[in-house]
C-alpha positions, -999 to +999 in steps of 0.1 A: -151+548-263-168+553-229-193+582-232-224+579-251-213+612-269-186+595-286-210+574-298-228+600-314-199+615-328-184+584-344-219+577-356-222+608-376-188+601-391-198+566-405-231+581-418-212+604-434-189+581-453-219+557-459-241+584-477-224+577-511-234+540-509-197+530-498-186+500-477-169+513-448-143+494-426-140+505-391-108+495-377-109+487-339-075+478-331-073+508-311-101+504-294-094+491-255-129+491-244-164+503-256-197+505-231-230+489-246-244+524-245-214+537-267-218+504-292-258+511-291-253+549-299-230+541-326-236+508-343-270+501-329-287+532-341-269+530-375-280+496-379-315+501-371-312+531-399-300+509-426-316+479-416-300+444-413-290+435-446-276+469-457-257+472-421-239+439-425-227+443-459-217+477-456-199+479-426-170+458-420-151+455-383-114+448-386-090+441-358-102+445-320-107+418-298-135+391-297-150+404-269-155+439-284-168+423-315-192+403-299-205+433-276-210+451-306-231+420-325-253+420-293-260+455-292-269+456-328-288+425-326-309+440-297-315+471-317-324+453-348-352+431-328-368+465-312-352+466-278-328+498-280-341+529-267 
């Protein structure tokens, strides 16, 4: 996931799944790399929309490398602090 547009598409898909109040499992096992801009576009903006508590309760990550999950966590934390654009 290297282009911001990919993040827009993933966020839209996740938002559809979350619309009914479900918990969504995001499988990162097949993701080799993600840019900070894609992570922000997808997960950062989603976290800002849902709020910190709801985001962490309703989005569950499985698989993926620790580097990948740390990047997503970093971007989400920055977005929730108001540093995202």
